[in-house]
C-alpha positions in Angstrom: 33.4 -26.1 1.3 33.4 -22.9 3.5 30.3 -22.4 5.7 30.4 -18.7 5.3 30.5 -16.7 2.1 29.9 -13.0 1.5 26.6 -13.8 -0.3 25.3 -16.0 2.5 26.5 -13.6 5.1 24.8 -10.6 3.4 21.5 -12.4 3.0 21.4 -13.9 6.5 22.5 -10.7 8.2 20.1 -8.6 6.2 17.1 -10.8 6.8 17.8 -11.6 10.5 18.5 -8.0 11.5 15.5 -6.8 9.4 13.3 -9.2 11.2 14.3 -8.0 14.6 14.0 -4.3 13.8 10.8 -4.8 11.8 9.3 -6.7 14.7 10.3 -3.8 17.1 8.8 -1.3 14.6 5.6 -3.3 14.4 5.4 -3.5 18.2 5.7 0.3 18.3 2.8 0.6 15.7 5.2 1.9 13.1 5.6 0.7 9.5 8.1 -2.2 9.3 9.9 -0.2 6.6 11.4 1.9 9.4 12.8 -1.2 10.9 14.2 -2.5 7.6 15.9 0.8 6.9 17.4 0.9 10.4 18.6 -2.7 9.9 20.4 -1.6 6.8 22.1 1.2 8.7 23.2 -1.3 11.4 24.8 -3.7 8.9 26.2 -0.8 6.7 29.7 0.6 6.5 28.9 3.7 8.6 28.1 1.9 11.9 30.3 -0.4 14.0 30.0 -4.2 14.0 29.3 -6.6 11.1 29.4 -4.9 7.7 27.5 -6.7 4.8 28.9 -6.8 1.3 27.7 -3.6 -0.3 28.1 -4.7 -3.9 26.3 -8.0 -3.3 23.5 -6.1 -1.4 23.1 -3.8 -4.4 22.7 -6.8 -6.8 20.1 -8.4 -4.5 18.4 -5.0 -4.3 18.1 -5.0 -8.1 16.0 -8.2 -7.8 14.0 -6.5 -5.1 13.3 -3.6 -7.4 12.2 -5.9 -10.2 9.8 -7.8 -7.9 8.6 -4.5 -6.3 7.8 -3.0 -9.7 6.2 -6.3 -10.8 3.9 -6.1 -7.7 3.1 -2.5 -8.6 2.1 -3.6 -12.1 0.0 -6.5 -10.7 -2.0 -4.1 -8.5 -2.3 -1.4 -11.1 -6.0 -1.0 -11.8 -7.1 1.2 -14.7 -10.7 0.8 -13.5 -9.9 2.2 -10.1 -8.0 5.1 -11.7 -10.8 5.9 -14.1 -13.3 5.9 -11.2 -11.5 8.9 -9.6 -9.7 10.3 -12.6 -11.3 13.7 -12.3 -9.5 14.4 -9.1 -6.7 11.9 -8.9 -5.0 12.7 -12.3 -4.8 16.5 -12.1 -4.4 16.5 -8.3 -1.4 14.1 -8.3 0.3 15.9 -11.2 -0.1 19.3 -9.6 1.1 17.9 -6.2 4.1 16.3 -7.8 5.0 19.5 -9.6 4.7 21.5 -6.3 6.8 19.1 -4.3 9.4 18.8 -7.1 9.8 22.6 -7.3 10.1 22.8 -3.5 12.8 20.1 -3.6 14.6 21.8 -6.5 14.5 25.1 -4.6 16.2 23.5 -1.6 18.7 21.8 -3.8 19.5 25.1 -5.5 20.1 26.7 -2.2 22.6 24.0 -1.3 24.4 24.5 -4.6 23.5 21.3 -6.4 23.2 21.0 -10.1 19.8 21.2 -11.9 19.5 17.4 -12.5 20.4 16.7 -8.9 17.6 19.0 -7.8 15.2 17.4 -10.2 15.9 13.9 -8.9 15.8 15.2 -5.3 12.4 16.9 -5.8 10.9 13.9 -7.6 12.0 11.6 -4.8 10.2 13.9 -2.2 7.0 14.1 -4.3 6.0 10.4 -4.3 4.4 8.6 -1.3 4.9 5.0 -0.3 2.2 2.5 -1.4 3.0 0.2 1.6 2.6 3.0 4.2 -0.5 4.5 2.5 -2.4 1.1 2.3 -1.4 0.3 5.9 -2.9 3.6 7.1 -6.1 3.2 5.1 -6.6 -0.4 6.2 -5.9 0.5 9.8 -8.8 2.9 9.8 -11.1 0.8 7.5 -11.0 3.5 4.7 -9.8 1.4 1.7 -13.3 1.0 0.3 -14.5 4.5 1.1 -14.6 7.3 -1.5 -11.7 9.1 0.1 -9.7 5.9 0.2 -10.3 5.3 -3.5 -9.2 8.8 -4.3 -6.0 8.2 -2.3 -5.3 5.0 -4.1 -6.0 6.5 -7.5 -3.8 9.4 -6.6 -1.0 7.1 -5.8 -1.5 5.1 -9.0 -0.9 8.4 -10.9 2.2 9.1 -8.9 3.5 5.6 -9.6 3.0 6.0 -13.3 4.9 9.3 -13.3 7.8 7.7 -11.4 7.9 4.8 -13.8 8.3 7.4 -16.6 10.9 9.2 -14.7 13.0 6.0 -14.2 12.9 5.5 -17.9 13.8 9.0 -18.9 16.3 10.0 -16.2 19.3 8.1 -17.8 18.6 9.8 -21.1 18.2 13.2 -19.4 21.5 12.7 -17.6 23.1 12.0 -20.9 21.6 15.2 -22.4 22.9 17.2 -19.5 26.4 15.7 -19.9 26.4 16.6 -23.6 25.3 20.1 -22.7 28.2 20.4 -20.4 30.6 19.1 -23.0 29.2 21.1 -26.0 27.5 19.9 -29.1 24.6 20.9 -31.2 20.9 20.4 -30.6 21.0 17.1 -32.3 23.6 15.8 -29.9 21.5 17.0 -27.0 18.2 15.5 -28.1 19.5 12.3 -29.7 19.8 10.3 -26.4 16.3 11.4 -25.3 14.6 10.6 -28.6 16.5 7.3 -28.8 15.2 6.3 -25.4 11.6 7.2 -26.3 11.8 5.1 -29.5 13.1 2.1 -27.5 10.4 2.5 -24.9 7.8 2.8 -27.6 9.1 -0.4 -29.2 9.1 -2.3 -26.0 5.6 -1.1 -25.0 4.3 -2.0 -28.5 5.8 -5.5 -28.3 4.3 -6.1 -24.8 0.8 -4.9 -25.9 0.8 -6.8 -29.1 2.7 -10.0 -28.2 3.0 -10.0 -24.5 -0.8 -9.6 -23.9 -1.3 -12.9 -25.8 1.8 -14.9 -25.0 1.9 -14.3 -21.2 -1.8 -15.3 -20.5 -1.5 -18.3 -22.8 1.7 -19.5 -21.1 0.1 -19.2 -17.6 -3.1 -20.9 -18.6 -1.0 -23.8 -20.0 0.9 -24.0 -16.8 -2.4 -24.0 -14.7 -3.7 -26.9 -16.7 -0.6 -29.0 -15.7 -1.9 -28.9 -12.2 1.5 -28.1 -10.7 1.5 -25.3 -8.2 5.3 -25.3 -8.1 5.5 -24.9 -11.9 2.9 -22.0 -11.8 4.9 -20.2 -9.1 8.1 -20.7 -11.2 6.3 -19.4 -14.3 5.2 -16.2 -12.6 8.7 -15.5 -11.4 10.2 -16.4 -14.8 7.8 -13.9 -16.4 8.7 -11.1 -14.0 12.4 -11.6 -14.1 12.6 -12.6 -17.7 10.6 -9.7 -19.1 12.6 -7.2 -17.0 16.0 -8.7 -18.0 14.9 -9.0 -21.7 13.7 -5.4 -21.7 17.1 -4.2 -20.4 19.1 -6.3 -22.9 17.0 -6.0 -26.0 15.6 -2.4 -25.6 18.1 -0.9 -23.2 15.3 0.2 -20.9 15.2 -0.1 -17.1 14.4 -3.3 -15.2 11.7 -1.3 -13.5 9.7 -0.7 -16.8 10.0 -4.3 -17.9 8.8 -5.6 -14.6 6.0 -3.1 -14.3 4.6 -4.0 -17.7 4.9 -7.7 -17.0 2.9 -7.3 -13.8 0.4 -5.0 -15.5 -0.3 -7.5 -18.3 -0.5 -10.4 -15.8 -2.8 -8.3 -13.6 -5.4 -8.2 -16.4 -5.8 -12.0 -16.4 -8.1 -14.0 -14.2 -5.0 -15.6 -12.7 -3.7 -12.3 -11.2 -4.9 -13.0 -7.7 -3.3 -16.4 -7.7 -0.1 -15.0 -9.1 0.0 -12.4 -6.4 -0.5 -15.0 -3.6 2.0 -17.4 -5.0 4.9 -14.9 -5.4 4.2 -12.7 -2.4 6.6 -14.5 0.0 9.6 -14.2 -2.4 8.6 -10.6 -3.3 8.5 -9.7 0.3 11.8 -11.3 1.1 13.6 -9.5 -1.7 11.8 -6.2 -1.0 13.2 -6.4 2.5 16.7 -6.9 1.1 16.1 -3.9 -1.1 15.2 -1.7 1.9 18.2 -3.1 3.8 20.5 -2.2 1.0 19.1 1.3 0.9 19.7 1.7 4.6 23.3 0.5 4.1 23.9 3.6 2.0 22.7 6.0 4.7 25.4 7.9 6.6 23.9 8.9 10.0 26.4 11.8 10.2 23.9 13.8 8.0 21.8 14.1 11.2 24.5 16.1 12.8 26.2 17.7 9.9 23.1 18.9 8.0 20.3 19.4 10.5 18.8 22.4 8.8 18.7 20.8 5.3 17.2 17.7 6.9 14.5 19.8 8.7 13.7 21.5 5.4 13.5 18.1 3.6 11.1 16.8 6.3 9.0 20.0 6.1 8.6 19.6 2.3 7.5 16.0 2.8 5.1 16.5 5.7 4.0 20.2 5.4 4.5 21.2 1.7 3.0 18.1 0.1 0.2 18.0 2.6 -0.9 21.6 2.2 -0.7 21.3 -1.6 -2.8 18.1 -1.6 -5.3 19.6 0.9 -5.8 22.8 -1.2 -6.1 20.8 -4.5 -8.8 18.5 -3.1 -10.7 21.4 -1.7 -10.4 23.2 -5.0 -12.2 20.3 -6.6 -15.0 20.8 -4.1 -14.5 17.7 -2.1 -15.3 17.7 1.6 -12.8 18.5 4.3 -12.6 14.9 5.6 -11.5 13.7 2.1 -8.9 16.6 1.8 -7.5 15.8 5.3 -7.3 12.0 4.5 -5.4 12.6 1.2 -3.1 15.2 2.9 -2.2 12.8 5.7 -1.8 9.9 3.3 0.8 11.6 1.2 2.8 13.0 4.1 5.6 10.4 3.7 7.9 8.9 1.1 9.0 5.4 0.4 9.9 2.8 -2.3 10.1 4.9 -5.4 12.0 7.6 -3.5 14.7 5.0 -2.7 14.8 3.8 -6.3 15.1 7.3 -7.6 17.8 8.1 -5.1 19.8 5.0 -6.0 19.5 5.8 -9.7 20.4 9.4 -9.3 23.6 8.6 -7.4 24.4 5.8 -9.8 24.2 8.3 -12.7 26.3 10.8 -10.8 23.6 13.5 -10.9 22.5 13.3 -7.3 25.1 14.1 -4.6 25.6 11.5 -1.8 24.3 14.0 0.7 21.1 14.2 -1.3 20.6 10.5 -1.0 21.2 10.7 2.7 18.6 13.5 3.1 16.1 11.4 1.2 16.7 8.4 3.4 16.6 10.4 6.6 13.4 12.2 5.4 11.8 8.8 4.6 12.6 7.4 8.1 11.3 10.5 9.9 8.1 10.8 7.7 7.2 7.1 7.9 7.8 7.3 11.7 5.4 10.4 12.0 2.8 9.4 9.5 0.7 7.1 11.8 0.4 9.9 14.3 -0.6 12.4 11.6 -3.1 10.1 10.1 -4.7 9.3 13.5 -5.0 13.1 14.1 -6.6 13.6 10.8 -9.1 10.8 11.3 -10.0 11.9 14.8 -10.5 15.5 13.6 -12.8 14.2 10.9 -14.9 12.3 13.4 -15.1 15.0 16.1 -18.7 15.7 15.4 -19.6 12.0 15.8 -18.0 12.0 19.2 -19.8 15.1 20.4 -23.2 13.9 19.4 -25.0 11.0 21.0 -26.4 8.5 18.4 -30.2 8.3 18.1 -32.2 5.0 18.4 -33.7 4.0 15.0 -37.5 3.9 14.8 -37.4 0.1 14.0 -35.6 -0.7 17.2 -38.2 -2.5 19.2 -38.6 -5.6 21.3 -37.3 -8.7 19.6 -35.6 -6.9 16.7 -32.3 -8.1 15.1 -29.0 -6.1 15.4 -26.7 -6.8 12.5 -23.0 -5.8 13.0 -21.3 -5.0 9.7 -22.7 -4.3 6.2 -20.0 -5.9 4.1 -20.4 -8.7 1.6 -21.9 -11.1 4.2 -23.9 -8.4 6.0 -25.6 -7.3 2.8 -26.8 -10.8 2.1 -28.1 -11.2 5.6 -29.8 -7.8 5.7 -31.5 -8.4 2.3 -32.9 -11.8 3.5 -34.2 -10.3 6.8 -35.9 -7.5 4.9 -37.5 -9.9 2.5 -38.9 -11.8 5.5 -40.1 -8.5 7.1 -38.0 -9.0 10.2 -37.1 -5.8 12.0 -33.3 -5.2 11.7 -30.9 -2.4 12.7 -27.5 -2.3 11.0 -24.5 -1.1 12.9 -21.7 0.1 10.6 -18.7 2.4 11.3 -17.7 2.8 7.6 -19.6 5.8 6.3 -19.8 4.6 2.7 -21.2 1.3 3.7 -23.6 2.9 6.1 -24.8 5.1 3.2 -25.4 2.0 1.2 -27.4 0.4 4.0 -29.6 3.5 4.3 -30.1 3.6 0.5 -31.3 0.0 0.7 -34.0 1.1 3.2 -32.4 -0.1 6.4 -32.2 1.6 9.8 -28.6 2.3 10.5 -26.5 3.2 13.6 -23.2 4.7 12.5 -20.5 3.7 15.0 -18.2 1.1 16.4 -20.0 -1.8 18.1 -17.2 -2.0 20.7 -18.7 1.2 22.2 -21.6 0.8 24.6 -23.4 3.9 23.5 -23.8 2.7 19.9 -25.1 -0.7 21.1 -27.6 1.2 23.4 -28.6 3.3 20.4 -29.3 0.2 18.4 -31.6 -1.0 21.2 -29.5 -3.9 22.4 -31.4 -4.1 25.7 -34.6 -4.9 23.7 -33.1 -6.9 20.8 -33.7 -10.6 20.4 -30.6 -11.5 18.4 -27.2 -10.1 17.6 -25.6 -11.1 14.3 -21.9 -10.3 14.1 -21.0 -10.3 10.4 -17.6 -8.6 10.7 -14.8 -10.9 9.4 -12.6 -10.5 12.5 -13.4 -13.2 15.0 -11.5 -11.8 17.9 -13.2 -8.4 17.5 -16.5 -10.3 17.4 -15.7 -11.8 20.7 -15.2 -8.4 22.3 -18.5 -7.2 20.7 -20.3 -10.3 22.2 -19.0 -9.5 25.7 -20.2 -5.9 25.4 -23.6 -6.9 24.2 -24.1 -9.6 26.8 -23.1 -7.1 29.6 -26.0 -4.9 28.4 -28.4 -7.7 27.7 -27.6 -11.1 29.1 -30.5 -12.8 27.3 -29.6 -11.7 23.8 -28.9 -14.5 21.3 -25.5 -14.0 19.6 -24.4 -15.5 16.3 -20.8 -14.7 15.3 -18.6 -15.3 12.3 -15.1 -16.9 12.4 -12.4 -17.5 9.8 -10.1 -19.9 11.6 -10.0 -22.7 14.2 -8.2 -20.2 16.6 -11.1 -17.7 16.2 -13.7 -20.5 16.8 -11.8 -21.6 20.0 -11.6 -18.0 21.2 -15.3 -17.4 20.6 -16.3 -20.7 22.3 -14.1 -19.7 25.3 -16.1 -16.5 25.6 -19.4 -18.4 25.6 -20.7 -17.4 22.2 -23.5 -19.9 21.6 -23.5 -20.0 17.8 -20.4 -19.7 15.6 -20.3 -19.9 11.8 -17.0 -20.7 10.1 -17.1 -20.5 6.3 -14.9 -23.5 5.6 -16.9 -25.8 7.9 -20.2 -24.7 6.4 -18.8 -25.3 2.9 -17.7 -28.8 3.9 -21.0 -29.6 5.6 -23.0 -28.5 2.6 -20.8 -30.5 0.2 -21.1 -33.6 2.3 -24.8 -33.1 2.6 -25.1 -32.9 -1.2 -22.9 -36.0 -1.6 -25.0 -38.0 0.9 -28.2 -36.8 -0.9 -27.0 -38.5 -4.1 
């Protein structure tokens, strides 16, 4: 048997080159998506060297689309959306409309057909979930009010794009009939037929799928086989997507999204996410590589002005629209800046729309190239834009020196972090009437601590001025409740430099973190798994 086949060569080349370029992107503090797209360009037909099989790459990409949409459905949270619906729903819809119209205007100026402009504009209107969450997590904003608005905003965008993926083939058929003549019935028949099929599929999933899928997974769980559970989740994702396409003639994307959404409502959703994440990531990488293979770098030289206009729509047009919308709803400037910076990029859905548009023959190849180039440039610039927005938000904090809380006196306790663990510790200390000062950089959690009656220093414990404001030189103990053990080690060093006698208790999540903290001389280290084991053994011995 031959040791090299086009399928193996495409998978190996795609994953290996994607790993190398993704690692370089990560090293440069960029989204790995940039590396994956560049990897696709490197193994594509428009650059010298090895050329992967484009047709096989496209088929692998279809699996990637199914698993990506399944993941979107798994993470879809109606509760999160309803919590910010007053701003997220109208804001996202207006922003999508503005960006789509800007894209259509640019397409019209380049002489493209109406449908091509619509697909182009829609592709520029939707931000990348991966890039957005990475930016929010990097600045600890996911659990803040503005982070929740950004996530809810993106949920609305995702829902609109799912609808667009369903309706675009029918709309393309309508436009083709319009070009070839025919009455109103001939024009509307494909669209109405698609809506009926989608309605039938949705009804089947809500009536039958909501009962059958959870029942099947619970049965698998009771078998005790982790391998079978993993296989069941993948079978549901791929089977529902394929069945939707065959039986109802709707897209793989819609079927996979609904399968994920229904599974996401069950108590097993977290486990399903964890078990399928490696395979989803692998095929998602192949999807981005396949998209990169379609990109012709000549567009950078042949169409510099259209590319500049495309990037301007993504970074400037969308951001200004989002900022004005958020401010119109009377939200503060920091929230408006965060939303604007979050949306100043495009990603997964943009690529799916571009591939669908070119496949239907409504989007010119140069339109796809502009979308891909715009994505690479915007994803590259987004971290810098987000950092600028966050620094601007916090400029007043930097200018003002923090004040020492009234409760900071000799022997008090400094608690670093007011997350799940920090809240429990603070509540117990207050119940025992022990003086405590909380240090928290997250504004929402700091507000919660103050509402609970605690003295709070708002700032990063890695900065000496905040430790001084918390009275570290007079404190008796320092409790580091943040979940990052390596960050805890740095905080310990800062605190000990200011007060060598302070007693430090730090939190760790792994043996590596424990070893790191021990090496720095932290006297007391609490690791959750060890404490659980110790408690269970104690109860066992007590019997």
